[in-house]
Each structure stands twice: as structure tokens, then as C-alpha cells.
C-alpha positions as MATLAB code, in Angstrom:
seq = 'MVKGERNISPWFWVPTLYFTEGIPYFLVNNISVMMFAKMGVPNDQLSFFTTLLYFPWFLKGLWSPFIDIFRTKRWWIISMQVLMTVLCILLTLTLPHPSAEMMANSQTSVGLFTWTLIFFIITAFASATHDIAADGYYMLAHNAKSQAAFVGIRSTFYRIAAIFSQGVLVYIAGVIEKDTNDIPWSWQVTLGATSVILLLVTLYHCFFLPRAAEDQLRETKDFNGAMRELGASFATFFTKPGVVLAIVFMLLYRLSEGFLVKLCQPFLVASRDTSIVNGKIIGGGLELSTDTVGILYGTIGVIALLVGGILGGIYIARKGLKRSIWLMAAALTLPSFVYCYLSMAQPESTWIIGSAVGFEQFGYGFGFTAYMMYMMHFSEGKYKTAHYAICTAFMALSMMIPGFVAGSIEMAVGYTAFFWIANACSVTTFIVTYFVYKRLKE';
ca = [
     -12.578   -6.474   -6.106;
     -12.397   -8.700   -9.218;
     -15.193  -11.230   -9.391;
     -14.101  -14.484   -7.772;
     -11.397  -12.834   -5.667;
     -11.670  -13.095   -1.917;
     -12.333   -9.857   -0.086;
      -9.063   -8.807    1.552;
      -9.264   -6.174    4.261;
      -7.101   -3.050    3.784;
      -5.548   -3.905    7.155;
      -3.731   -6.746    5.387;
      -2.076   -4.627    2.708;
      -2.158   -0.860    3.394;
       0.417   -0.987    6.263;
       2.828   -3.250    4.370;
       2.437   -1.349    1.086;
       3.404    2.004    2.602;
       6.116    0.514    4.779;
       7.577   -0.934    1.569;
       7.183    2.430   -0.179;
       9.361    4.083    2.466;
      12.223    1.548    2.683;
      13.840    2.122   -0.776;
      13.287    5.883   -0.565;
      15.224    6.192    2.687;
      17.791    3.647    1.522;
      18.658    5.728   -1.538;
      18.390    9.207   -0.030;
      19.521    8.774    3.589;
      21.287    5.493    4.248;
      23.469    5.981    1.159;
      24.790    9.265    2.604;
      25.728    7.606    5.883;
      27.278    4.614    4.128;
      29.434    6.720    1.797;
      30.538    8.909    4.702;
      31.661    5.881    6.714;
      33.406    4.418    3.664;
      35.571    7.537    3.382;
      34.047    9.248    0.328;
      34.928   12.993    0.539;
      32.010   15.327    1.235;
      32.232   17.121   -2.114;
      31.774   13.875   -4.066;
      29.339   12.463   -1.510;
      26.925   15.382   -1.578;
      27.020   15.750   -5.372;
      26.402   12.130   -6.296;
      23.844   11.355   -3.580;
      21.931   14.465   -4.695;
      21.849   13.060   -8.231;
      20.043   10.035   -6.838;
      17.032   12.243   -6.048;
      16.336   13.038   -9.719;
      13.739   10.256  -10.276;
      11.453   11.712   -7.601;
      11.903   15.154   -9.171;
      10.908   13.835  -12.599;
       8.379   11.125  -11.738;
       5.378   13.220  -12.789;
       6.590   13.047  -16.398;
       6.187    9.289  -16.773;
       3.232    8.754  -14.440;
       0.668    8.657  -17.357;
       2.481    5.631  -18.817;
       1.732    3.610  -15.663;
      -1.942    3.559  -16.696;
      -1.461    2.339  -20.258;
       1.148   -0.376  -19.680;
      -0.153   -3.016  -17.273;
      -2.193   -2.576  -14.107;
      -1.054   -0.683  -11.026;
      -0.936   -3.939   -9.073;
       1.417   -5.353  -11.701;
       3.645   -2.283  -11.420;
       3.712   -2.560   -7.609;
       4.734   -6.223   -7.585;
       7.193   -5.805  -10.479;
       8.930   -2.826   -8.897;
       9.187   -4.657   -5.583;
      10.773   -7.631   -7.347;
      13.178   -5.297   -9.160;
      14.117   -3.422   -5.966;
      14.742   -6.734   -4.184;
      17.084   -7.877   -6.970;
      18.861   -4.516   -6.972;
      19.337   -4.642   -3.210;
      20.893   -8.106   -3.564;
      23.216   -6.773   -6.279;
      24.158   -3.834   -4.028;
      25.015   -6.327   -1.292;
      27.167   -8.501   -3.541;
      29.039   -5.717   -5.353;
      29.729   -3.252   -2.518;
      33.467   -2.386   -2.703;
      35.910   -2.725    0.203;
      38.160    0.369    0.383;
      41.299    0.116    2.487;
      41.137    1.177    6.150;
      43.633    3.985    5.416;
      41.516    5.410    2.601;
      38.400    5.361    4.761;
      40.145    6.931    7.765;
      41.522    9.802    5.653;
      38.351   10.364    3.570;
      40.294    9.533    0.438;
      37.974    6.938   -1.079;
      37.151    7.973   -4.633;
      33.477    7.750   -5.535;
      34.671    6.085   -8.744;
      35.156    2.938   -6.688;
      31.379    2.898   -6.207;
      30.399    3.107   -9.884;
      28.265   -0.044   -9.786;
      26.840    0.938   -6.407;
      25.675    4.278   -7.827;
      24.245    2.609  -10.934;
      22.221    0.187   -8.818;
      21.134    3.028   -6.531;
      19.860    5.169   -9.415;
      17.921    2.228  -10.914;
      16.492    1.582   -7.439;
      15.496    5.250   -7.284;
      13.594    5.016  -10.595;
      11.942    1.782   -9.455;
      11.007    3.344   -6.110;
       9.548    6.477   -7.743;
       7.533    4.299  -10.128;
       6.364    2.203   -7.176;
       5.218    5.409   -5.444;
       3.092    6.393   -8.456;
       1.521    2.946   -8.738;
       0.956    2.522   -4.993;
      -0.714    5.904   -4.544;
      -2.928    5.298   -7.574;
      -3.767    1.773   -6.463;
      -4.694    3.023   -2.976;
      -7.457    5.136   -4.524;
      -8.784    2.237   -6.622;
      -8.636   -0.749   -4.279;
     -11.189    0.480   -1.726;
     -14.037    2.983   -1.515;
     -13.805    6.651   -0.547;
     -14.894    6.026    3.038;
     -12.243    3.343    3.498;
      -9.612    5.565    1.854;
     -10.289    8.319    4.380;
     -10.196    5.852    7.272;
      -6.774    4.528    6.266;
      -5.036    7.840    5.456;
      -3.543    7.935    8.943;
      -2.522    4.267    8.735;
      -0.610    4.733    5.489;
       1.166    7.816    6.848;
       2.026    6.045   10.109;
       3.626    3.067    8.401;
       5.565    5.302    6.027;
       6.938    7.047    9.107;
       7.714    3.694   10.707;
       9.736    2.921    7.574;
      11.683    6.160    8.152;
      12.548    5.156   11.718;
      13.348    1.589   10.686;
      15.614    2.674    7.812;
      17.471    5.576    9.397;
      17.385    4.189   12.926;
      17.271    0.398   13.089;
      19.251   -0.404    9.918;
      21.949    2.181   10.686;
      22.116    0.900   14.272;
      22.592   -2.666   12.989;
      25.433   -1.478   10.741;
      27.050    0.237   13.733;
      26.821   -2.842   15.982;
      28.357   -5.069   13.304;
      31.079   -2.475   12.694;
      32.011   -2.529   16.391;
      31.991   -6.331   16.546;
      34.030   -6.912   13.391;
      35.906   -3.619   12.895;
      34.993   -4.041    9.228;
      33.006   -1.071    7.892;
      32.275   -2.424    4.381;
      31.100   -5.756    5.801;
      28.755   -3.985    8.222;
      27.012   -2.251    5.326;
      26.911   -5.423    3.251;
      25.065   -7.180    6.071;
      22.695   -4.206    6.404;
      21.954   -4.170    2.662;
      21.514   -7.937    2.771;
      18.998   -7.614    5.600;
      17.134   -4.971    3.592;
      16.954   -7.276    0.570;
      15.500  -10.063    2.752;
      12.830   -7.680    4.070;
      11.932   -6.566    0.534;
      11.803  -10.196   -0.630;
       9.460  -11.225    2.184;
       7.088   -8.306    1.691;
       7.059   -8.893   -2.090;
       6.072  -12.518   -1.599;
       3.435  -11.402    0.899;
       1.936   -8.911   -1.556;
       1.721  -11.568   -4.266;
      -0.971  -13.224   -2.133;
      -2.471  -10.397   -0.067;
      -2.518   -7.443   -2.452;
      -6.067   -7.665   -3.883;
      -6.938   -7.360   -7.545;
      -9.170   -4.305   -7.762;
     -11.896   -4.292  -10.401;
     -11.138   -0.623  -11.146;
      -7.429   -1.349  -11.672;
      -7.622   -1.684  -15.442;
      -5.502   -0.568  -18.378;
      -6.421    2.799  -19.795;
      -7.517    2.820  -23.413;
      -5.268    4.586  -25.892;
      -7.816    7.338  -26.452;
      -8.028    7.847  -22.697;
      -4.240    7.924  -22.537;
      -4.057   10.542  -25.285;
      -6.603   12.571  -23.377;
      -4.530   12.196  -20.225;
      -1.449   13.452  -22.070;
      -3.361   16.473  -23.352;
      -4.603   17.089  -19.824;
      -1.033   16.843  -18.537;
       0.051   19.470  -21.070;
      -2.872   21.689  -20.114;
      -2.020   21.366  -16.425;
       1.548   22.539  -17.083;
       0.342   25.439  -19.218;
      -2.198   26.600  -16.625;
       0.289   26.233  -13.774;
       2.824   28.589  -15.309;
       0.154   31.174  -16.143;
      -1.322   31.303  -12.642;
      -1.303   34.712  -10.926;
       1.749   35.002   -8.682;
       3.456   31.927  -10.150;
       6.918   33.545  -10.150;
       6.685   34.377   -6.451;
       5.352   30.874   -5.747;
       8.279   29.225   -7.527;
      10.795   31.481   -5.770;
       9.162   30.675   -2.438;
       9.244   26.940   -3.094;
      12.911   27.113   -4.084;
      14.188   29.393   -1.305;
      12.025   28.801    1.770;
      14.139   25.753    2.737;
      17.483   26.918    1.355;
      19.369   26.724    4.651;
      17.976   23.258    5.360;
      18.955   22.181    1.854;
      22.596   22.827    2.740;
      22.376   21.308    6.217;
      20.508   18.086    5.542;
      23.103   16.652    3.179;
      25.978   16.945    5.659;
      24.374   16.444    9.077;
      25.190   12.742    9.217;
      28.727   13.060    7.783;
      29.376   15.768   10.419;
      28.210   13.498   13.227;
      30.633   10.705   12.249;
      33.577   12.807   11.004;
      36.815   12.808   12.993;
      37.127   15.476   15.690;
      40.613   16.392   14.531;
      40.914   18.676   11.528;
      43.482   18.156    8.791;
      44.099   19.441    5.277;
      44.556   16.855    2.547;
      45.182   17.992   -1.036;
      43.949   21.466   -0.126;
      40.659   20.194    1.306;
      39.601   20.307    4.956;
      38.941   16.905    6.503;
      37.409   16.255    9.924;
      36.076   18.696   12.477;
      33.060   16.556   13.335;
      31.775   14.815   16.459;
      33.214   11.327   15.746;
      30.103    9.476   16.893;
      29.837    5.754   16.269;
      27.465    4.563   13.564;
      25.075    2.898   16.014;
      24.916    6.094   18.089;
      23.957    8.075   14.976;
      21.270    5.479   14.298;
      19.811    6.212   17.739;
      20.289   10.000   17.882;
      19.642   11.067   14.285;
      17.761    8.096   12.853;
      15.432    7.489   15.783;
      15.231   10.470   18.165;
      15.656   12.935   15.304;
      13.029   11.273   13.106;
      10.530   11.028   15.982;
      11.100   14.718   16.799;
      10.569   15.551   13.106;
       7.287   13.648   13.063;
       6.044   15.206   16.320;
       6.936   18.668   14.993;
       4.986   17.950   11.816;
       1.938   16.718   13.716;
       1.892   19.725   16.060;
       2.518   22.042   13.127;
      -0.490   20.578   11.362;
      -2.687   21.088   14.435;
      -1.451   24.656   14.888;
      -1.925   25.714   11.274;
      -5.380   24.099   11.177;
      -6.433   26.312   14.071;
      -4.678   29.546   13.121;
      -4.594   29.403    9.332;
      -1.609   29.818    7.009;
      -1.347   33.617    7.102;
      -1.328   33.821   10.920;
       1.097   30.885   11.213;
       3.667   31.482    8.511;
       6.031   33.790   10.428;
       6.251   31.494   13.446;
       6.803   28.528   11.176;
       9.507   30.305    9.192;
      11.305   30.995   12.480;
      10.832   27.380   13.624;
      12.263   26.122   10.347;
      15.418   28.222   10.466;
      16.447   29.251   13.990;
      16.848   25.765   15.568;
      19.401   24.846   12.888;
      21.890   27.186   14.576;
      22.497   24.311   17.003;
      24.873   22.900   14.395;
      26.992   26.044   14.660;
      27.260   25.368   18.392;
      27.976   21.659   17.906;
      30.735   22.337   15.387;
      32.408   24.938   17.637;
      32.025   23.235   21.021;
      32.271   19.622   19.776;
      30.546   18.298   22.936;
      31.103   14.675   23.879;
      27.833   14.221   25.747;
      25.346   12.205   23.719;
      22.560   13.870   25.719;
      23.630   17.315   24.495;
      24.099   16.142   20.921;
      20.828   14.189   20.897;
      18.916   17.135   22.360;
      20.384   19.478   19.742;
      19.550   17.111   16.880;
      16.033   16.524   18.216;
      15.430   20.270   18.694;
      16.539   21.051   15.140;
      14.440   18.265   13.640;
      11.376   19.248   15.672;
      11.666   22.849   14.455;
      12.068   21.695   10.864;
       9.011   19.433   11.112;
       6.942   22.256   12.604;
       8.077   24.893   10.102;
       7.794   22.620    7.091;
       4.024   22.443    7.623;
       3.626   25.999    6.286;
       5.525   25.001    3.151;
       3.200   22.049    2.506;
       0.115   24.134    3.232;
       1.273   26.870    0.853;
       1.735   24.321   -1.947;
      -1.809   23.052   -1.381;
      -3.064   26.656   -1.291;
      -1.335   27.542   -4.552;
      -2.529   24.328   -6.244;
      -6.211   25.110   -5.758;
      -8.196   25.106   -8.988;
      -9.206   22.855  -11.851;
      -5.934   20.904  -12.017;
      -5.351   20.692   -8.276;
      -3.703   17.241   -8.306;
      -1.451   17.958  -11.268;
      -0.476   21.399   -9.961;
       0.387   19.936   -6.576;
       2.605   17.370   -8.330;
       4.428   20.211  -10.094;
       4.864   21.935   -6.747;
       6.416   18.801   -5.279;
       8.886   18.786   -8.186;
       9.989   22.296   -7.207;
      10.117   21.078   -3.605;
      12.569   18.363   -4.664;
      14.583   20.856   -6.714;
      14.864   23.159   -3.688;
      16.852   20.465   -1.882;
      18.853   19.350   -4.897;
      20.345   22.726   -5.843;
      22.141   23.322   -2.510;
      22.892   19.604   -2.182;
      25.066   19.665   -5.312;
      27.493   22.224   -3.841;
      27.202   21.695   -0.075;
      30.085   19.243    0.154;
      32.456   21.394   -1.901;
      31.747   24.425    0.283;
      32.285   22.439    3.493;
      35.611   21.015    2.338;
      36.780   24.515    1.409;
      35.899   26.236    4.701;
      35.341   23.484    7.320;
      32.215   22.486    9.218;
      31.977   25.513   11.502;
      32.147   28.097    8.719;
      29.914   25.921    6.544;
      27.163   25.814    9.167;
      27.335   29.589    9.615;
      27.069   30.054    5.830;
      24.160   27.624    5.652;
      22.319   29.385    8.453;
      22.991   32.791    6.898;
      20.898   31.535    3.974;
      17.900   31.566    6.310;
      17.646   35.271    5.433;
      16.133   34.142    2.138;
      13.439   32.266    4.084;
      12.268   35.449    5.780;
      12.479   37.507    2.579;
      10.268   35.159    0.559;
       7.971   34.703    3.572;
       7.458   38.475    3.706;
       6.316   38.684    0.078;
       4.105   35.594    0.352;
       2.566   36.899    3.583;
       1.530   40.113    1.810;
      -0.370   38.121   -0.844;
      -2.060   35.642    1.485;
      -5.618   36.127    2.596;
      -6.869   35.168    6.055;
];
């Protein structure tokens, strides 16, 4: 702590800091998809433009050294929270109101949301910058023993943010939609509520986020050294033995999920009836209400994902990566075939739909553990932290590549054929798993 500052327990700021870190991330990457789907934006435009919003997290490693030389990490945290609050208010005030006919027929042009997309992309850059500053600040504001003790706390509150964003906020939008029969208004209220939450937590952090003695500006010579180290980390990463296979694995292991994840929510709310408008297939979904999706996908699905991840971590810790990777590859891919069933049978029972969504998310959470463990395994060495950051960039790219084209494919062939195509891509998961398995040691 800075001399003269009162000693503030991590209990007063770690939970709120990581809850705040999660809110804008899920707003930009998940809630935006649901909002655009309900507002009638066609899937091809929806998937392409919401995938673009992920670019700041893909690129954030490139500007992370600048966080150290311009202001303190605490300053960056507070400033980005202020900026994200203002942006959320602007999103609330400028959200367009398409006509009911356009929304019902999925004919709302994404061009109507130009300002919305601009504010979302700025929010994404602010959120990615906040992530860099928050993670760095966490390591400076308390000692190593305290850091270890609060690792679980920070993860828990980030997960609570996931449930709150995808579950509670979407549920609120659905309730307001039912009460008012006004879809744009329901999302304006939801965005307004989000801005109030961000404002309150920002004000809270102004008083309860401590000023760490170690949170100082880096000298220019240190910054130049950091930039040279960054260049060296990139050079050594791409000359590592087996780097080509590692990159291919990171790009293809989740290929089927990359297609599915962008259109799961639009499928759940799309009309059951199928029609062709301007040569594109519209409908063929489950026509669930927004609040129901908030419960099934945003709450049950997220909890199942988290439980799968926890159990996957326990399993791989006991068995090791090599002995776990085949089971986890199967868990990642096979449960997603439930969407083929849902698109063909179009069940009306929320129990069946919720069970299917939960089963798929649990399998993904369990199987994703092997992916994370492999990235840590490949990052071992002198530049472990930097190499892991590069791996996470490829992880982001693995979801962006299929996300760009998922909507166009779905509108060309319909949901049922799209889900079969997406699941057929799981073949790539087993192919790259086979080659990685051969190189792994026990």
C-alpha cells in the first residue's frame, strides 16, 4: 500500500473488480448477439459483425506494454470503468427502434445499428484494456500468499458476472418485452440497468480500490526493454519445436463449437416456421421467449458449463493431459449433436430443451479443459506468460474464423443442415487430437 493509505482488505475489491471485468465482456460478446437476433438482424450480418467485436481481445497483447508507461494500473482500471459506463449510457440512448414487421421477418439491416456497433467496439477496446490493467493490478496490490488465496474468489465472481449478464439481464429484457410488447424498449431498459451497475461499481472502486505502492509507472528504459522482450517472446514462440502443429491444434480443436456458439441463441428464439426471403432461409428455430432463453441458456447452460469445467479440471489433474485428451475431445464434440435433434424435432418442452442445452454446455466445459491445459503445456519455458498470451490470441482466432461465415451458411441451408455441417467439423477435432496425442508425454 502507499504510505498514508488505509489498509483495504482484498475482500473489498477483488470480487467487485472481477465481476466488473466480466460484465462488459459478456455484454459485447453474448448479449449483443441475443439483442440483434431479437431486433430482426439477419444471421449472416449478425454473426459477421458480432464476431468483429471480438478483435480487441484477440489483439490486446499488442498494446499491453503501453499500460505500464502511461499512468498506473489503478488509473487505467478507473478510467476504463468510467468510459464503459458512458458508452453503456450512449448505447441506451441511441439504440434504434426497427419496425415490428422488420423484426418479425428478420429484415432489419445492421446498417441501422451503425452507432450501436461503434459504441460496442469502443466498449470492447475499453474492456480488453481493463482486463490487462486489472490482471496486472491483482498481482501488485497484495502479496503472493494473498494472490493464491483469492484466485478462486476472482474466478467465482467472473463466473457470477457470466450468469448475471447472460441470465439475469436477458431475463429482465424478456419480462419487459412481455409486459410492453416493445422489443427495442426492453433492451434499452436492460442496457440502462447495466450502465447503472457500472456507474455504482466505478464509484465504489474510487474509494475502495487501494493504491498499491508497486503500482508505479515504468521508466522509459524499462519500457524499451519490455518491448524488446515482447519481440523476443514472439520470435521464440514461432521457433518452438512443434509450433505448426500447436497452432493448427489451437485453431481446429474447437472448430465445430466455433460455428455453433454464434447461432445457438438466435436458433432458440427464431420462428418455428421456415420461409425464404430474398433467397435466404428464415426461421426454423424453437421460438422461445427471451426470458426463457435467459433461464435455459444464460443460467442453466452457464452453470452446466462451469460445472463441466470444474470437473474437467479435477479429472485432468488426476489423469494427466495425455490420458485425458481423447475423452475430452469426445466430450467437446459429441454433445453438440443435440442441436441436430432440436432443429429436426423442434420440441416444445422447456425441460427437453433445457436438458439438451445443459448437456451440450457441460460437455463443452469438460472438453475445453484439455485445450487450456495444452496451451499451458506448450507455453512452458522462459517466456511462459508471453507465450500463453499468444496462445490465447490463437484461441480467440479459432472462434472468430467460423463466426464470420456461420450466419451466411445457416441462411443458405437452414438450421438443421447447418448444425449437421457444424458437427461434421468435429472430425477436425479428432484429427488434430491424434497428432497432438502422439507428441505428448505422460
